[in-house]
C-alpha positions as CSV (number, residue, x, y, z in Angstrom):
1,M,-4.6,-26.3,19.2
2,D,-2.2,-25.5,16.4
3,P,-3.8,-23.6,13.4
4,H,-4.1,-25.2,10.0
5,I,-1.9,-23.8,7.2
6,L,-3.0,-23.3,3.6
7,E,-1.4,-21.8,0.5
8,P,-3.5,-18.9,-0.7
9,L,-2.1,-19.0,-4.3
10,S,-3.5,-22.5,-4.8
11,D,-6.3,-23.0,-2.3
12,R,-9.5,-21.4,-3.7
13,R,-11.1,-21.3,-0.3
14,W,-8.9,-18.2,0.4
15,D,-10.5,-16.4,-2.6
16,D,-14.0,-17.2,-1.3
17,L,-13.2,-15.8,2.2
18,V,-11.7,-12.6,0.7
19,A,-14.7,-12.1,-1.5
20,R,-17.2,-12.3,1.4
21,H,-15.4,-11.2,4.5
22,P,-16.3,-7.5,5.5
23,N,-12.7,-6.8,6.6
24,A,-11.0,-8.0,3.5
25,S,-9.1,-5.5,1.3
26,V,-7.1,-5.3,-1.9
27,F,-4.0,-6.5,0.0
28,H,-5.7,-9.8,0.7
29,Q,-6.4,-10.5,-2.9
30,R,-4.6,-13.3,-4.8
31,G,-3.3,-10.7,-7.3
32,W,-1.4,-8.8,-4.6
33,L,0.0,-12.1,-3.1
34,E,1.0,-13.4,-6.6
35,A,2.8,-10.1,-7.4
36,L,4.8,-10.3,-4.1
37,H,5.7,-13.9,-5.0
38,R,6.8,-13.2,-8.6
39,T,8.8,-10.0,-7.8
40,Y,10.4,-10.8,-4.4
41,G,10.1,-14.6,-4.1
42,Y,7.9,-14.3,-0.9
43,A,5.8,-17.4,-0.4
44,P,2.5,-16.4,1.3
45,F,0.7,-18.7,3.7
46,V,-2.5,-18.5,5.7
47,L,-3.1,-19.6,9.3
48,T,-6.7,-20.6,10.0
49,S,-8.8,-22.5,12.5
50,T,-10.7,-24.2,9.7
51,P,-9.7,-27.8,9.0
52,P,-8.8,-28.9,5.4
53,G,-11.8,-29.5,3.1
54,E,-14.2,-27.2,4.9
55,P,-15.3,-23.7,3.9
56,L,-12.8,-21.2,5.2
57,Q,-14.1,-19.2,8.2
58,D,-11.1,-17.2,9.2
59,G,-7.4,-16.6,8.3
60,L,-4.3,-14.5,8.9
61,V,-2.1,-14.2,5.8
62,L,1.6,-13.7,6.1
63,C,4.8,-13.9,4.1
64,K,8.1,-15.1,5.4
65,V,10.9,-12.7,4.5
66,S,14.3,-14.3,4.6
67,S,17.2,-11.9,4.1
68,W,20.9,-12.0,4.9
69,L,20.7,-8.2,5.1
70,T,17.7,-7.6,7.3
71,G,17.1,-10.9,9.0
72,T,14.1,-13.3,8.9
73,R,10.7,-11.9,9.5
74,L,7.0,-12.9,9.4
75,V,5.0,-10.0,8.0
76,S,1.3,-9.5,7.3
77,L,1.9,-8.2,4.7
78,P,5.0,-6.9,2.9
79,F,4.5,-3.5,1.2
80,A,0.8,-3.4,2.2
81,D,-0.4,-0.3,4.0
82,H,-2.7,-2.5,6.1
83,C,-3.8,-6.1,6.3
84,E,-6.6,-6.8,8.7
85,P,-6.7,-10.4,10.2
86,L,-9.8,-12.0,8.7
87,W,-11.4,-13.5,11.8
88,N,-14.9,-13.1,13.2
89,T,-14.3,-13.3,16.9
90,R,-11.3,-12.6,19.1
91,G,-11.4,-16.2,20.3
92,E,-10.4,-17.4,16.8
93,C,-7.2,-15.4,16.9
94,A,-5.8,-16.5,20.3
95,G,-4.5,-19.9,19.1
96,I,-3.2,-18.5,15.9
97,L,-1.2,-15.8,17.5
98,Q,0.2,-18.1,20.1
99,W,1.4,-20.5,17.4
100,L,2.8,-17.5,15.4
101,R,4.8,-16.4,18.4
102,A,6.2,-19.9,19.0
103,E,7.1,-20.2,15.3
104,A,9.0,-16.9,15.4
105,D,11.0,-18.2,18.4
106,R,11.7,-21.4,16.6
107,L,12.9,-19.6,13.5
108,H,14.9,-17.1,15.5
109,A,13.0,-14.5,13.5
110,K,13.8,-10.9,14.0
111,Y,10.1,-10.2,14.6
112,V,6.5,-10.9,13.6
113,E,4.6,-7.9,12.3
114,V,0.8,-7.5,11.8
115,R,-0.7,-4.4,10.2
116,P,-4.4,-4.3,11.2
117,L,-6.8,-1.4,10.6
118,S,-8.4,-2.0,13.9
119,P,-6.3,-1.7,17.1
120,L,-5.3,-4.9,18.9
121,A,-5.7,-5.3,22.6
122,P,-2.4,-4.2,24.3
123,T,-1.8,-7.7,25.8
124,E,-2.8,-9.7,22.8
125,E,-0.3,-12.5,22.7
126,N,2.6,-10.2,23.4
127,L,2.1,-8.2,20.2
128,Q,3.2,-4.6,21.0
129,P,2.7,-1.4,19.1
130,S,5.7,-0.6,16.8
131,H,5.1,2.1,14.2
132,S,2.1,4.4,13.9
133,Y,0.9,6.3,10.8
134,C,-1.8,8.6,9.7
135,F,-4.5,6.8,7.6
136,H,-7.0,8.7,5.4
137,Q,-10.2,7.6,3.8
138,L,-12.8,9.5,1.8
139,D,-16.5,8.7,1.6
140,I,-17.6,9.4,-2.0
141,R,-21.3,8.5,-1.5
142,L,-22.2,12.2,-1.3
143,P,-23.4,14.0,-4.5
144,E,-20.4,15.1,-6.6
145,S,-21.2,18.8,-6.1
146,E,-21.0,18.3,-2.3
147,L,-17.8,16.4,-2.6
148,F,-16.3,19.3,-4.6
149,A,-17.5,21.9,-2.1
150,R,-15.7,20.1,0.7
151,L,-12.3,20.4,-1.1
152,H,-9.9,23.0,0.2
153,K,-10.7,26.1,-1.9
154,A,-7.1,27.4,-2.5
155,S,-5.1,24.2,-2.5
156,I,-7.5,21.9,-4.4
157,Q,-10.5,23.6,-6.0
158,R,-8.5,26.4,-7.5
159,R,-5.8,24.0,-8.8
160,I,-8.4,21.7,-10.4
161,R,-9.9,24.7,-12.2
162,R,-6.5,25.8,-13.3
163,A,-5.7,22.4,-14.7
164,E,-9.1,22.3,-16.5
165,R,-8.1,25.6,-18.3
166,E,-4.7,24.2,-19.3
167,P,-4.2,22.0,-22.4
168,L,-4.0,18.9,-20.2
169,T,-5.3,15.5,-21.2
170,C,-6.0,12.6,-18.9
171,E,-5.9,8.9,-19.9
172,S,-6.5,5.8,-17.8
173,G,-5.8,2.2,-18.5
174,R,-3.3,-0.6,-18.3
175,S,-1.3,-0.3,-21.5
176,D,2.5,-0.7,-21.8
177,Q,2.8,3.0,-22.7
178,L,0.9,4.1,-19.6
179,Q,3.1,1.8,-17.5
180,D,6.3,3.2,-19.1
181,E,5.1,6.8,-18.5
182,F,4.2,6.0,-14.9
183,Y,7.6,4.5,-14.2
184,R,9.5,7.3,-15.8
185,L,7.7,9.7,-13.5
186,L,8.3,7.4,-10.5
187,L,12.0,7.5,-11.1
188,V,11.9,11.3,-11.2
189,T,9.8,11.5,-8.0
190,R,11.8,8.9,-6.0
191,K,15.1,10.7,-6.9
192,R,13.5,14.0,-5.7
193,H,12.6,12.3,-2.4
194,R,16.1,10.8,-2.2
195,L,14.8,7.2,-2.3
196,P,15.4,4.3,-4.6
197,P,12.4,3.3,-6.8
198,Q,10.6,0.0,-6.5
199,P,11.7,-2.5,-9.2
200,R,10.1,-2.0,-12.6
201,S,9.1,-5.7,-12.4
202,W,7.0,-5.0,-9.3
203,F,4.6,-2.8,-11.3
204,R,4.6,-5.1,-14.3
205,N,3.6,-8.0,-12.1
206,L,1.1,-5.9,-10.1
207,M,-0.7,-4.9,-13.3
208,E,-0.6,-8.5,-14.7
209,C,-1.7,-10.2,-11.4
210,M,-4.4,-7.7,-10.4
211,G,-6.0,-7.5,-13.8
212,D,-8.9,-5.1,-14.0
213,Q,-8.5,-4.2,-10.3
214,A,-5.4,-2.2,-11.1
215,L,-5.4,1.1,-13.1
216,I,-2.9,3.8,-14.1
217,R,-4.0,7.4,-14.7
218,V,-1.7,9.8,-16.6
219,A,-2.0,13.5,-17.1
220,R,-0.2,15.0,-20.1
221,R,0.7,18.4,-21.4
222,N,1.3,18.7,-25.1
223,G,1.7,14.9,-25.2
224,T,4.2,14.7,-22.4
225,A,3.3,12.8,-19.2
226,I,3.7,15.1,-16.2
227,A,1.8,13.3,-13.5
228,S,0.5,9.8,-12.8
229,I,-1.2,7.7,-10.1
230,L,-1.7,3.9,-9.7
231,T,-4.8,2.7,-8.0
232,L,-6.1,-0.8,-6.9
233,R,-9.7,-1.8,-6.2
234,H,-11.5,-4.3,-3.9
235,A,-15.3,-4.4,-3.8
236,S,-16.5,-0.8,-3.2
237,T,-13.1,0.6,-2.1
238,V,-10.5,2.1,-4.5
239,V,-7.0,2.3,-3.0
240,Y,-4.6,5.1,-4.1
241,K,-1.3,3.3,-3.9
242,Y,1.4,5.2,-5.9
243,G,1.7,8.7,-7.2
244,C,4.4,10.5,-9.1
245,S,4.9,13.8,-11.0
246,D,7.4,16.1,-12.7
247,E,7.9,19.0,-10.4
248,R,8.6,21.4,-13.3
249,F,4.8,21.3,-14.0
250,H,3.4,21.4,-10.5
251,Q,1.9,24.8,-11.0
252,L,-0.5,23.4,-13.6
253,G,-2.4,21.3,-11.1
254,A,-2.1,18.0,-12.9
255,M,-2.0,15.9,-9.7
256,P,-5.2,17.5,-8.2
257,L,-6.9,17.0,-11.5
258,L,-6.0,13.3,-11.5
259,F,-7.3,12.8,-8.0
260,W,-10.6,14.6,-8.9
261,R,-10.9,12.4,-12.0
262,L,-10.3,9.4,-9.7
263,I,-13.1,10.5,-7.4
264,Q,-15.5,11.1,-10.3
265,E,-14.8,7.9,-12.1
266,S,-14.7,5.7,-8.9
267,K,-18.1,7.2,-7.9
268,A,-19.6,6.5,-11.3
269,S,-18.4,2.9,-11.2
270,G,-20.2,2.3,-7.9
271,A,-17.3,2.7,-5.5
272,E,-18.1,4.2,-2.1
273,T,-14.7,4.8,-0.5
274,I,-11.3,6.1,-1.6
275,D,-8.5,4.7,0.6
276,F,-5.7,7.3,0.5
277,G,-3.3,5.0,2.4
278,R,-0.9,5.7,5.1
279,S,1.4,8.7,5.7
280,D,4.4,9.0,8.0
281,T,3.3,11.1,11.0
282,D,6.2,13.6,10.4
283,N,5.2,14.0,6.7
284,E,3.1,17.1,7.3
285,G,2.9,18.1,3.6
286,L,1.4,14.7,2.6
287,I,-1.0,14.7,5.5
288,T,-2.2,18.2,4.8
289,F,-2.7,17.3,1.1
290,K,-4.9,14.4,2.0
291,D,-6.8,16.4,4.6
292,H,-7.6,19.0,1.9
293,W,-9.7,16.4,0.1
294,G,-12.2,16.2,2.9
295,S,-11.0,12.8,4.0
296,T,-11.2,11.4,7.5
297,K,-8.0,10.7,9.4
298,R,-7.1,8.2,12.1
299,T,-4.1,6.5,13.5
300,L,-2.9,3.2,11.9
301,T,-0.7,1.1,14.2
302,Y,1.5,-1.9,13.4
303,Y,2.2,-4.5,16.0
304,R,5.3,-6.7,16.6
305,Y,6.5,-9.6,18.6
306,P,9.0,-9.3,20.3
307,A,8.5,-5.6,21.2
308,P,10.5,-3.3,19.0
309,K,13.6,-1.8,20.2
310,P,14.0,2.0,20.3
311,V,15.6,3.5,17.1
312,R,19.1,4.7,17.9
313,A,20.1,8.2,17.0
314,H,23.0,7.0,14.7
315,S,20.5,4.9,12.7
316,R,18.6,8.0,11.8
317,S,21.8,9.7,10.9
318,D,22.8,6.7,8.7
319,S,19.4,6.9,6.9
320,R,19.9,10.6,6.2
321,G,23.3,10.0,4.8
322,L,22.1,7.3,2.5
323,R,19.3,9.6,1.2
324,Q,22.0,12.2,0.4
325,I,23.8,9.7,-1.7
326,F,20.6,8.6,-3.5
327,A,20.0,12.2,-4.5
328,F,23.2,12.2,-6.7
329,L,22.9,8.7,-8.3
330,P,21.9,8.5,-12.0
331,N,18.5,7.0,-12.6
332,S,19.9,3.8,-14.1
333,F,22.0,3.1,-11.0
334,L,19.2,4.2,-8.6
335,S,16.9,1.6,-10.3
336,L,19.6,-1.1,-9.8
337,V,19.8,-0.2,-6.1
338,G,16.0,-0.5,-5.9
339,R,16.1,-4.0,-7.6
340,L,18.7,-5.1,-5.1
341,L,17.3,-3.7,-1.9
342,Y,13.5,-4.0,-2.0
343,R,13.3,-7.7,-1.5
344,H,15.1,-7.2,1.8
345,M,12.7,-4.4,2.9
346,G,9.4,-6.2,3.0
């Protein structure tokens, strides 16, 4: 039987399912989907076994990414670290995945990609592992003193104490000033990493669409913003999504201080988990940084149909060449590159 299709931006049944399903995350929320739609023009849709007019029991949310540059793809979900299919039994998913595979063939799509937190069976409707990442979570239900004791003494504890001795101030909120400070630091950080920044409109839309579930934290020294993080929230989980800083002030410990404030404030608000997000498996520095917070680490695997092709050596070389070019572009031009490219990258 073919699945039913609904539009999650207009069908309130999707909101109800996301609010009560134990596997739902911030990436299922209407705010995330609306921000994707406003910024990149993606139209999200949900495949479900539930007929119209009945309370929604399950659903797989996707976006169709149509690009002359990167091809047509069906992705669950663009720019999300993970997006668990919201079904209750494996039986519910079989027909949905079969239909999705047939739809990909009909559209001559480059691939279908799902990004579940839980591994899929290796033969599940010909979905095959594609990319794997490290995924970190931190349980913050322990007493604050115990959470601090679990932090790496030299890399985290000492730097937090250093930051607390410095004349650093921290502010959190959603104001235009905080957004501007965050984006200025993001430009600096992405250039340091030789990557184009996400469009400024993406963050503006994310803050507007997510409402109180999105928050920016900024650390300042003598009134100048030197580090910032952007977090999202769903139920009892706070997601660290973006971070940026001015490397000239790294020795002051502003970023560890912001993360410690995030833990303290999230715990005080009733949150139970910090989602540190995914890390590339070869990014040893980022993985080590997240390990040092006492978080648990596991493998996060994405799946595709058809099976992904091996990455050719010259593709890696081309990527390195582009990053060399990005390192020398002025911020204004780098922002333009980001605005042009990101809608093709979802």
